[in-house]
Backbone as a printed PyTorch tensor [residue, N CA C, xyz], in Angstrom:
tensor([[[ 35.5380,   4.1630,   0.2550],
         [ 34.3390,   3.5780,  -0.2780],
         [ 33.3970,   4.6670,  -0.8120]],

        [[ 33.2150,   5.7160,  -0.0220],
         [ 32.3190,   6.7950,  -0.4240],
         [ 32.8800,   7.5480,  -1.6290]],

        [[ 34.1830,   7.7450,  -1.6420],
         [ 34.7860,   8.4540,  -2.7750],
         [ 34.6680,   7.6370,  -4.0600]],

        [[ 34.7430,   6.3280,  -3.9400],
         [ 34.5750,   5.4660,  -5.1160],
         [ 33.1460,   5.5400,  -5.6560]],

        [[ 32.1810,   5.5760,  -4.7620],
         [ 30.7760,   5.6860,  -5.1660],
         [ 30.5400,   7.0140,  -5.8790]],

        [[ 31.1130,   8.0750,  -5.3340],
         [ 30.9760,   9.3910,  -5.9630],
         [ 31.6290,   9.3980,  -7.3390]],

        [[ 32.8270,   8.8460,  -7.4350],
         [ 33.5360,   8.7810,  -8.7150],
         [ 32.7440,   7.9530,  -9.7300]],

        [[ 32.1900,   6.8410,  -9.2890],
         [ 31.3860,   5.9810, -10.1610],
         [ 30.1600,   6.7330, -10.6770]],

        [[ 29.5000,   7.4620,  -9.7950],
         [ 28.3160,   8.2330, -10.1830],
         [ 28.6870,   9.3090, -11.1990]],

        [[ 29.7910,   9.9970, -10.9570],
         [ 30.2570,  11.0440, -11.8700],
         [ 30.6030,  10.4630, -13.2390]],

        [[ 31.2800,   9.3300, -13.2480],
         [ 31.6450,   8.6920, -14.5110],
         [ 30.4020,   8.2430, -15.2860]],

        [[ 29.3980,   7.7390, -14.5800],
         [ 28.1570,   7.3300, -15.2410],
         [ 27.4700,   8.5240, -15.8870]],

        [[ 27.4510,   9.6630, -15.1930],
         [ 26.8460,  10.8680, -15.7660],
         [ 27.6120,  11.3260, -16.9970]],

        [[ 28.9250,  11.2970, -16.9420],
         [ 29.7360,  11.7010, -18.0860],
         [ 29.5210,  10.7600, -19.2660]],

        [[ 29.4370,   9.4760, -18.9870],
         [ 29.1960,   8.4940, -20.0370],
         [ 27.8430,   8.7260, -20.6980]],

        [[ 26.8270,   9.0090, -19.9010],
         [ 25.4980,   9.2680, -20.4490],
         [ 25.5140,  10.5000, -21.3500]],

        [[ 26.2230,  11.5370, -20.9370],
         [ 26.3240,  12.7490, -21.7450],
         [ 27.0120,  12.4620, -23.0780]],

        [[ 28.0930,  11.7080, -23.0400],
         [ 28.8300,  11.3660, -24.2590],
         [ 27.9650,  10.4990, -25.1700]],

        [[ 27.2400,   9.5410, -24.6030],
         [ 26.3750,   8.6810, -25.4130],
         [ 25.2830,   9.4920, -26.1040]],

        [[ 24.7080,  10.4710, -25.4030],
         [ 23.6940,  11.3180, -26.0200],
         [ 24.2930,  12.1200, -27.1650]],

        [[ 25.4980,  12.6310, -26.9840],
         [ 26.1540,  13.3830, -28.0500],
         [ 26.4260,  12.4960, -29.2540]],

        [[ 26.7920,  11.2390, -29.0230],
         [ 27.0670,  10.3220, -30.1290],
         [ 25.8030,   9.9700, -30.8950]],

        [[ 24.6550,   9.9950, -30.2390],
         [ 23.3940,   9.6910, -30.9120],
         [ 23.0000,  10.8040, -31.8710]],

        [[ 23.4350,  12.0320, -31.5730],
         [ 23.1470,  13.1590, -32.4480],
         [ 24.1690,  13.1420, -33.5730]],

        [[ 23.6960,  13.2830, -34.8110],
         [ 24.6790,  13.3370, -35.8860],
         [ 25.5530,  14.5700, -35.7460]],

        [[ 26.8620,  14.4290, -35.9910],
         [ 27.7050,  15.6140, -35.9660],
         [ 27.2300,  16.5070, -37.0950]],

        [[ 27.3630,  17.7850, -36.9050],
         [ 26.7910,  18.7230, -37.8620],
         [ 25.4740,  19.2620, -37.3470]],

        [[ 24.9710,  18.6410, -36.3050],
         [ 23.7200,  19.0700, -35.6750],
         [ 24.0090,  19.7710, -34.3620]],

        [[ 25.1930,  20.3610, -34.2470],
         [ 25.5930,  20.9270, -32.9750],
         [ 24.7280,  22.0960, -32.5270]],

        [[ 23.9860,  22.7060, -33.4370],
         [ 23.1000,  23.8090, -33.0550],
         [ 21.7410,  23.2940, -32.5740]],

        [[ 21.4570,  22.0280, -32.8380],
         [ 20.2040,  21.4300, -32.3950],
         [ 20.3990,  20.8700, -31.0020]],

        [[ 19.4070,  21.0730, -30.1570],
         [ 19.5130,  20.5350, -28.8060],
         [ 18.3150,  19.6430, -28.5350]],

        [[ 18.5360,  18.6580, -27.7170],
         [ 17.4500,  17.7800, -27.3060],
         [ 17.7920,  16.3310, -27.5180]],

        [[ 17.2830,  15.5070, -26.6360],
         [ 17.4920,  14.0690, -26.7540],
         [ 16.1890,  13.3110, -26.5580]],

        [[ 15.0810,  14.0270, -26.6420],
         [ 13.7660,  13.3900, -26.4870],
         [ 13.5220,  12.4340, -27.6480]],

        [[ 12.5610,  11.5360, -27.5100],
         [ 12.2460,  10.6320, -28.6300],
         [ 11.9000,  11.3940, -29.9140]],

        [[ 11.2320,  12.5290, -29.7840],
         [ 10.8840,  13.3260, -30.9630],
         [ 12.1380,  13.8540, -31.6480]],

        [[ 13.1130,  14.3430, -30.8500],
         [ 14.3570,  14.8400, -31.4440],
         [ 15.1730,  13.6930, -32.0250]],

        [[ 15.1300,  12.5280, -31.4230],
         [ 15.8360,  11.3770, -31.9840],
         [ 15.2790,  11.0510, -33.3660]],

        [[ 13.9510,  11.1900, -33.5350],
         [ 13.3500,  10.9640, -34.8600],
         [ 13.8290,  12.0240, -35.8510]],

        [[ 13.9720,  13.2600, -35.3920],
         [ 14.4880,  14.3280, -36.2600],
         [ 15.9070,  13.9960, -36.6880]],

        [[ 16.7580,  13.5750, -35.7500],
         [ 18.1430,  13.2170, -36.0800],
         [ 18.1850,  12.0550, -37.0730]],

        [[ 17.3120,  11.0770, -36.8860],
         [ 17.2640,   9.9340, -37.8120],
         [ 16.8540,  10.3950, -39.2060]],

        [[ 15.8760,  11.2790, -39.2740],
         [ 15.4340,  11.7920, -40.5700],
         [ 16.5420,  12.5820, -41.2510]],

        [[ 17.2580,  13.3760, -40.4900],
         [ 18.3880,  14.1250, -41.0530],
         [ 19.3940,  13.1580, -41.6500]],

        [[ 19.7230,  12.0950, -40.9130],
         [ 20.6840,  11.1010, -41.4160],
         [ 20.1980,  10.4770, -42.7220]],

        [[ 18.8840,  10.2280, -42.8090],
         [ 18.3420,   9.5520, -43.9940],
         [ 18.3980,  10.4270, -45.2400]],

        [[ 18.2700,  11.7360, -45.0990],
         [ 18.1920,  12.5920, -46.2890],
         [ 19.5140,  13.2510, -46.6690]],

        [[ 20.5300,  13.1540, -45.8260],
         [ 21.7520,  13.9200, -46.0840],
         [ 22.4300,  13.5810, -47.4000]],

        [[ 22.4090,  12.3520, -47.8220],
         [ 23.1330,  12.0050, -49.0460],
         [ 22.2200,  11.7170, -50.2300]],

        [[ 20.9860,  12.1600, -50.1350],
         [ 20.1100,  12.0550, -51.2990],
         [ 20.5430,  13.0810, -52.3350]],

        [[ 20.4720,  12.7190, -53.5800],
         [ 20.7720,  13.6760, -54.6410],
         [ 19.4510,  14.3160, -55.0610]],

        [[ 18.8740,  15.0670, -54.1310],
         [ 17.5770,  15.6900, -54.3590],
         [ 17.4660,  16.9230, -53.4690]],

        [[ 16.5810,  17.8200, -53.8720],
         [ 16.3060,  18.9870, -53.0390],
         [ 15.4720,  18.5420, -51.8400]],

        [[ 15.7020,  19.1790, -50.7200],
         [ 14.9460,  18.8810, -49.5070],
         [ 14.2460,  20.1600, -49.0800]],

        [[ 12.9350,  20.0950, -48.9120],
         [ 12.1520,  21.2380, -48.4640],
         [ 11.7710,  20.9970, -47.0130]],

        [[ 12.1910,  21.9050, -46.1460],
         [ 11.8910,  21.8070, -44.7240],
         [ 10.7590,  22.7800, -44.4360]],

        [[  9.6500,  22.2600, -43.9150],
         [  8.4870,  23.1060, -43.6390],
         [  8.1710,  23.0760, -42.1520]],

        [[  7.4440,  24.0790, -41.6990],
         [  7.0250,  24.1350, -40.3000],
         [  6.6690,  25.5480, -39.9040]],

        [[  6.1720,  25.6580, -38.7020],
         [  5.7780,  26.9610, -38.1700],
         [  7.0040,  27.8450, -37.9770]],

        [[  6.7550,  29.1320, -37.9040],
         [  7.8210,  30.0970, -37.6630],
         [  8.4630,  29.8240, -36.3080]],

        [[  9.7980,  29.8470, -36.2840],
         [ 10.5160,  29.6740, -35.0350],
         [ 10.7460,  28.2410, -34.6010]],

        [[ 10.4900,  27.2840, -35.4820],
         [ 10.6420,  25.8770, -35.0960],
         [ 12.0250,  25.3090, -35.4170]],

        [[ 12.8910,  26.0990, -36.0470],
         [ 14.2490,  25.6350, -36.3120],
         [ 14.4520,  25.0420, -37.6920]],

        [[ 13.6320,  25.4670, -38.6560],
         [ 13.7560,  24.9270, -40.0190],
         [ 15.1400,  25.1910, -40.6040]],

        [[ 15.6560,  26.3860, -40.3880],
         [ 16.9780,  26.6930, -40.9400],
         [ 18.0710,  25.8690, -40.2590]],

        [[ 17.9260,  25.5950, -38.9730],
         [ 18.8980,  24.7490, -38.2760],
         [ 18.8980,  23.3400, -38.8560]],

        [[ 17.7130,  22.8290, -39.1730],
         [ 17.5980,  21.5060, -39.7870],
         [ 18.2570,  21.5300, -41.1680]],

        [[ 17.9600,  22.5690, -41.9450],
         [ 18.5370,  22.6740, -43.2850],
         [ 20.0590,  22.7520, -43.2180]],

        [[ 20.5800,  23.5090, -42.2740],
         [ 22.0340,  23.5980, -42.1190],
         [ 22.6330,  22.2480, -41.7310]],

        [[ 21.9560,  21.5140, -40.8610],
         [ 22.4500,  20.1970, -40.4530],
         [ 22.4730,  19.2530, -41.6480]],

        [[ 21.4190,  19.2710, -42.4610],
         [ 21.3810,  18.4220, -43.6570],
         [ 22.5360,  18.7920, -44.5760]],

        [[ 22.7560,  20.0820, -44.7640],
         [ 23.8530,  20.5440, -45.6140],
         [ 25.2100,  20.1230, -45.0480]],

        [[ 25.4130,  20.3750, -43.7520],
         [ 26.7120,  20.0910, -43.1290],
         [ 27.0630,  18.6100, -43.1460]],

        [[ 26.0640,  17.7470, -43.1260],
         [ 26.3030,  16.3050, -43.1070],
         [ 26.3490,  15.6990, -44.5030]],

        [[ 25.9070,  16.4490, -45.4990],
         [ 25.8180,  15.9180, -46.8530],
         [ 27.1140,  16.0130, -47.6340]],

        [[ 27.0680,  15.4620, -48.8260],
         [ 28.2600,  15.4300, -49.6780],
         [ 28.6170,  16.8040, -50.2330]],

        [[ 27.7280,  17.7610, -50.1150],
         [ 27.9950,  19.1120, -50.6220],
         [ 28.3990,  20.0740, -49.5110]],

        [[ 28.8110,  19.5710, -48.3840],
         [ 29.1210,  20.4280, -47.2350],
         [ 30.2730,  21.3960, -47.5080]],

        [[ 31.0960,  21.0850, -48.5010],
         [ 32.2140,  21.9770, -48.8300],
         [ 31.7640,  23.1360, -49.7260]],

        [[ 30.5120,  23.1240, -50.1280],
         [ 29.9680,  24.2060, -50.9500],
         [ 29.1590,  25.1520, -50.0690]],

        [[ 28.8580,  26.3510, -50.5780],
         [ 28.1270,  27.3270, -49.7520],
         [ 26.7120,  26.8590, -49.4240]],

        [[ 26.2540,  27.2290, -48.2360],
         [ 24.8760,  26.9970, -47.8200],
         [ 24.1020,  28.2840, -48.0610]],

        [[ 22.9720,  28.1870, -48.7510],
         [ 22.1420,  29.3580, -49.0190],
         [ 20.7510,  29.0920, -48.4650]],

        [[ 20.3720,  29.8590, -47.4500],
         [ 19.0350,  29.7190, -46.8640],
         [ 18.0750,  30.6150, -47.6400]],

        [[ 16.9100,  30.0860, -47.9880],
         [ 15.9040,  30.8370, -48.7160],
         [ 14.6230,  30.8430, -47.8860]],

        [[ 14.1560,  32.0110, -47.5330],
         [ 12.9000,  32.1390, -46.8180],
         [ 11.7820,  32.2730, -47.8400]],

        [[ 11.0280,  31.2050, -48.0260],
         [  9.9630,  31.2130, -49.0400],
         [  8.9050,  32.2650, -48.7270]],

        [[  8.7070,  32.5680, -47.4470],
         [  7.7320,  33.5870, -47.0690],
         [  8.1360,  34.9810, -47.4940]],

        [[  9.4240,  35.1830, -47.7680],
         [  9.9170,  36.5030, -48.1750],
         [  9.8140,  36.7020, -49.6910]],

        [[  9.4460,  35.6560, -50.4220],
         [  9.3290,  35.7680, -51.8790],
         [  7.9230,  36.2450, -52.2090]],

        [[  7.8100,  37.3870, -52.9050],
         [  6.4630,  37.9090, -53.2220],
         [  5.7430,  37.0150, -54.2400]],

        [[  4.4640,  36.9450, -54.0910],
         [  3.6560,  36.1780, -55.0590],
         [  3.5450,  36.9810, -56.3460]],

        [[  3.4810,  36.2640, -57.4850],
         [  3.3800,  36.9810, -58.7700],
         [  2.0290,  37.6550, -58.9380]]])
């Protein structure tokens, strides 16, 4: 009886982990988190991946903008083409 309870608990934990992974779009493997805020980020990534438009990711330094850009690229129709990250802050003003 006790071993069954332990096995059931372990299986529930494994199921929860798998469900969280399924909620994250594949291609976002470098992004971590399952909070409501991160779920909104994952949803936004899904919405923009197949747009035929440029996507500008903005935010404070160190917030993971390049990780988001890579996820959008990896999930989009151009994933077989090279990804080029451009740091706008590194471009000198005219």
